[in-house]
Structure formats: C-alpha cells, structure tokens
TILOVEX-280939 format. One record per atom (N, C-alpha, C, CB): z, y, x; residue in three letters. Coordinates in steps of 0.001 Angstrom, whole numbers, padded with zeros to 6 digits, always signed. Glycine has a CB too. Layout:
ZYXALA
...
***
This chain:
-018597-002362+004227MET
-017650-001285+004438MET
-016394-001865+005081MET
-017316-000560+003101MET
-015925-001216+006090SER
-014707-001614+006777SER
-013590-000630+006433SER
-014933-001680+008310SER
-012411-001162+006173THR
-011269-000310+005845THR
-010209-000482+006919THR
-010693-000651+004437THR
-009776+000606+007483LEU
-008714+000604+008480LEU
-007439+001075+007794LEU
-009072+001513+009711LEU
-006392+000261+007863HIS
-005117+000655+007265HIS
-004248+001264+008343HIS
-004402-000554+006596HIS
-003856+002503+008109ARG
-003154+003294+009114ARG
-001670+003429+008863ARG
-003752+004642+009191ARG
-001200+003070+007681ALA
+000216+003248+007364ALA
+000698+002043+006568ALA
+000454+004568+006570ALA
+001939+001659+006795ILE
+002539+000545+006069ILE
+003963+000925+005674ILE
+002527-000758+006927ILE
+004357+000517+004469TRP
+005721+000726+003991TRP
+006134-000546+003275TRP
+005831+001986+003045TRP
+007360-000948+003444GLY
+007823-002130+002747GLY
+009311-002121+002512GLY
+007446-003348+003505GLY
+009681-002821+001455ARG
+011090-003029+001142ARG
+011164-004333+000355ARG
+011707-001808+000327ARG
+011953-005267+000866GLY
+012021-006573+000205GLY
+010667-007249+000258GLY
+012492-006430-001256GLY
+010203-007710-000879HIS
+008903-008391-000966HIS
+007755-007435-001238HIS
+008940-009442-002048HIS
+008052-006148-001401VAL
+007016-005165-001719VAL
+006496-004548-000423VAL
+007567-004062-002675VAL
+005161-004576-000257ILE
+004507-003987+000906ILE
+003367-003115+000397ILE
+003985-005091+001901ILE
+003229-001921+000973VAL
+002143-001013+000605VAL
+001424-000607+001888VAL
+002680+000248-000176VAL
+000096-000688+001856LEU
-000745-000260+002974LEU
-001622+000891+002514LEU
-001614-001436+003513LEU
-001836+001860+003375ALA
-002738+002976+003068ALA
-003668+003187+004248ALA
-001943+004284+002748ALA
-004884+003640+003947GLY
-005817+003803+005044GLY
-006993+004695+004726GLY
-006311+002489+005466GLY
-008150+004309+005260THR
-009337+005135+005191THR
-009834+005306+003762THR
-010425+004544+006046THR
-010424+006445+003511GLN
-011073+006785+002246GLN
-010174+006595+001028GLN
-012308+005958+002080GLN
-008865+006840+001180GLY
-007940+006777+000061GLY
-007542+005389-000388GLY
-008518+007474-001064GLY
-007874+004367+000392HIS
-007528+003002-000007HIS
-006020+002765+000078HIS
-008269+001986+000872HIS
-005478+002180-000978VAL
-004069+001795-001012VAL
-004005+000370-001550VAL
-003210+002789-001897VAL
-003358-000510-000788LEU
-003159-001893-001208LEU
-001674-002148-001383LEU
-003771-002885-000186LEU
-001311-002983-002386ARG
+000086-003269-002674ARG
+000262-004771-002872ARG
+000566-002488-003925ARG
+001310-005305-002276SER
+001693-006699-002462SER
+003129-006729-002972SER
+001546-007516-001132SER
+003387-007570-003956GLU
+004745-007726-004478GLU
+005314-009091-004142GLU
+004762-007516-005985GLU
+004607-009856-003280ASP
+005075-011194-002918ASP
+005085-011396-001401ASP
+004197-012256-003580ASP
+005423-010333-000689GLY
+005548-010438+000759GLY
+004232-010539+001509GLY
+006369-011606+001088GLY
+003131-010178+000873GLY
+001838-010158+001546GLY
+000938-011334+001251GLY
+002048-010087+002985GLY
+001325-012211+000343GLN
+000469-013351+000020GLN
-000718-012956-000852GLN
+001279-014424-000678GLN
-000492-012046-001799ARG
-001565-011542-002659ARG
-001520-010024-002640ARG
-001433-012088-004119ARG
-002707-009421-002695TRP
-002825-007960-002615TRP
-003602-007442-003804TRP
-003509-007529-001301TRP
-003232-006235-004253ARG
-003927-005561-005339ARG
-004259-004147-004876ARG
-003067-005544-006648ARG
-005491-003737-005117ARG
-005883-002370-004754ARG
-005389-001415-005831ARG
-007434-002251-004578ARG
-004758-000339-005409THR
-004274+000685-006305THR
-005308+001798-006363THR
-002893+001222-005851THR
-005718+002171-007551GLN
-006714+003229-007710GLN
-006092+004588-007396GLN
-007298+003221-009143GLN
-006773+005362-006584THR
-006353+006732-006287THR
-007569+007639-006425THR
-005724+006843-004851THR
-007352+008898-006744PRO
-008478+009828-006824PRO
-008890+010354-005452PRO
-008126+010991-007732PRO
-008198+009927-004412LEU
-008427+010453-003070LEU
-009576+009751-002375LEU
-007174+010326-002237LEU
-010269+010469-001515ARG
-011295+009887-000652ARG
-011030+010248+000798ARG
-012693+010362-001072ARG
-009920+010951+001036GLN
-009543+011293+002399GLN
-008840+010100+003049GLN
-008632+012548+002420GLN
-008855+010081+004388ASP
-008108+009060+005116ASP
-006614+009329+004969ASP
-008518+009034+006616ASP
-005855+008304+004670LEU
-004412+008410+004525LEU
-003757+007874+005788LEU
-003913+007644+003268LEU
-002761+008598+006306SER
-002162+008188+007574SER
-000647+008059+007513SER
-002530+009166+008644SER
-000043+008194+006331ALA
+001408+008077+006219ALA
+001786+007645+004806ALA
+002096+009415+006578ALA
+002923+006971+004706LEU
+003499+006558+003430LEU
+004982+006858+003461LEU
+003240+005049+003146LEU
+005558+007068+002295ALA
+007004+007232+002184ALA
+007456+006553+000910ALA
+007414+008737+002194ALA
+008621+005955+000945GLY
+009168+005316-000230GLY
+010617+005716-000420GLY
+009039+003806-000126GLY
+011061+005674-001658ALA
+012448+006039-001939ALA
+012978+005143-003052ALA
+012565+007544-002335ALA
+014286+004978-003065GLY
+014914+004197-004114GLY
+014764+002703-003895GLY
+014338+004573-005445GLY
+015309+001935-004805PRO
+015259+000475-004672PRO
+013846-000070-004896PRO
+016228-000176-005661PRO
+013595-001222-004352ALA
+012297-001871-004562ALA
+012166-002260-006028ALA
+012137-003123-003644ALA
+010957-002209-006568PRO
+010751-002619-007957PRO
+011102-004084-008152PRO
+009305-002366-008381PRO
+011498-004446-009351ALA
+011826-005838-009647ALA
+010577-006695-009492ALA
+012414-005980-011076ALA
+010755-007905-008974ARG
+009614-008830-008855ARG
+009191-009305-010224ARG
+009965-010038-007959ARG
+007900-009447-010379ARG
+007360-009932-011668ARG
+007103-011395-011612ARG
+006077-009206-012044ARG
***
C-alpha cells in the first residue's frame, strides 16, 4: 500500500502530515521519528489547520 501525503502543518518541532485514506502522521522531534495517529476516516485528506501554541516536547 502506498500513502500519498497531501497536507503538512508544523510549528516548532511538531509536524503533522495528512493524506490518502485518512492517514495522519505526527512527529514531535522535527521529523526524526513519526507516529501514526488513529482516525475513523477513510477518505483522502487534503488540508490541515492548527491553532494555539505547539504542544510541549516530551
């Protein structure tokens, strides 16, 4: 399975990617490690929006 990421949002060290079939990936270290975020969606995602300060680094 190939996943195409169509949208990116970032602030500080936090980066979020969204793409085909509801896939959302999140990095809290500037893109060195990624974690898939579970979503109930199966539609292709083509936009992201963020608000407020970036979450504290863990």
